[in-house]
N, C-alpha and C positions, 0 to 999 in steps of 0.2 A: 862517773860516779854511778854505782849500782843502785837501782831503786830499792827502797826499803820494804815495800809491800808487794803483794801478788794479787792479781785479778785472775781467778780461775775461769777458763773459757772452754766451751764445748760447742760443737755444731749440732743444730737441730734441723732435721729434714721435715719441712712442712709441705702441705699440698700446693702452697703458693711459691715455694722456693726455700732455699736454705737460710737459716738464721744463725747468728752467733750469740750464744747465751754466755753471760759473764756474771760472776758473783764476787763480792768483796765484803769481807767481814760479816758473813751471814745474810747479806742482802743482795738482791738482783740489781746490778747496775747496767746491764747490757742485754738487750734482746733486739738485735738489729740485723738487717738483711746482709748476708754475706757478700752479695753482689749489689753494691750501692754506690752511687756517685760521691757520697759524703763519708764513705767508710773511713778514710784516713783522718778526716777532721774529728770524727767521734773518738777514734782510737787515741789520737794525740791529746784531746781534751781529757779523757779518762786517765791516761797514764800520767799526764802532767799534774792534774788536780789531786789525784790520789797518791801521787809519787809511787807509782806501781808499774810493774811489768806484767805481761800476759804469760800465763802458764797453762798449757793444755792439760786440764785435769778437771774432774767433776767435783761437785760439792752437793751437800744436802739441798741447797737452794736451787741449784741447776737441775737436780733430779726432780724436785717438786715442780719446778717450772715446766720441765719436759712433760711430766704427767698431766699437769693442768692444760698445757697446750694441746696434748693429745685429746683430752676431753673436750676442749673448745672446738677443735676441728672435727670431732665426732658429733658435734651438736649437743653435747651433754653438759656444757658449762658456759653460762652467760657472763660470769664474772670471775675474776682471779683473786686469789688470796695469797699473795706473795709479798714478803717484806721488800720494799723498794728503796733504792738509793739513787736519787736524781743528782746528777753531777752537771752543774751549769751555773749560770748567773741566777740571782734571786728572781729576776724577771722570767727567765726561762722556766725555773722551777714552779713559779706561780702558774704559768701557762700549762705545764705538764700536769700539775696537780688538778687543774680544772678539767683536763682531758679525762681524768678518772671519773668525773661526774657525768659524762655524756652517757645516757642510757644505751644498753645493748640494743642493736637494731635501729637506732636513731642516728640522724646526721644533723650537723649544724654548719653554718657557713663560717668562714674566717671572721666576717663582720659581726655575726652573732656572738662568736667566741670573744671577740674584743669587747663587745658591749657587756657581756657577762663578767668580764674582768674590770669593768668600769673604766675602760680605755677605748671608747668608740672610734677615736681617730688613729689608733695604733694598729690598724688592720695588717699592715705590711710587717711590722715588728712581731705581731702575734703569729703571722704566717711563717716568718723566719724561725721563730722559737719552735713552732710546731714541727717544722722541717728538721730541726736539730735534735729532736727527741731520740734518745738512744734506747728507749724501752718500748719499741714498737709492739703493736697488738695489745700488750698488757696496759699501757697508757695509750688508748686507742686513737692515735692521730689519724688513722684511716677514716674515722667518722667525721672529719672536717672536710667540707667540700666547698666549691665555689658558690657565690651568691646566686648564680643562675642554675644551681643544682648540678653543675658539671663536675666531673671528677678532675681534680687538679693534682699537680705534682705529688708523688709519693715515693719514698726511698726504695720500696720494694718494686716500684713500677706500677703503672695504672692497671695492668692486668691483675696483679696481686690485690690492689685496692678494691677493684670490682669484685673479685672472688670473695674477699673478706666481707664486704658489704652485702653481697648476695647471700652468703652463708647466714649472716646475722638477720637480714630481712626475712628470709624464708623460715628461719627457726624461731624468730621472735614470737610468731603466732603460737608456736608450740609451748613456749615458756609462759605465755599469758594464760593458757588454758588450765 
């Protein structure tokens, strides 16, 4: 049976590695690392829930996301203004929406994130939801670190996570001035 809907996708070349950007009905539903161990899981979830197939084609949302990502990587944008479509369970969406509230240049632990969600014992579930985030960088899962301040798992790899955090920590001072 042919899918009824289309998710438009395009590659974006970031300084940390390639991302796949995807839009569905005027909203960004995908900004995920092209080389990622959970790549198939994310793709299957999006296609199944949205009853859609991928088509390599740009859209207004993808173009706007590319421009805002360019500004972010150039140190000119601390926050994004993109319409988002989170595709997952209600619990996952709750975690992902909370990620949007972590300030630029700041980090929190998985335990702190669980507490902020009023689920202090759900650290592992929160970490798993964080790892299933399909809208990387925009919903800044890279800002979540281990309770000992160590960099822990990241879809784009720990090198990319460190690059993103270093970019934000160094530029955070500029945006405060």
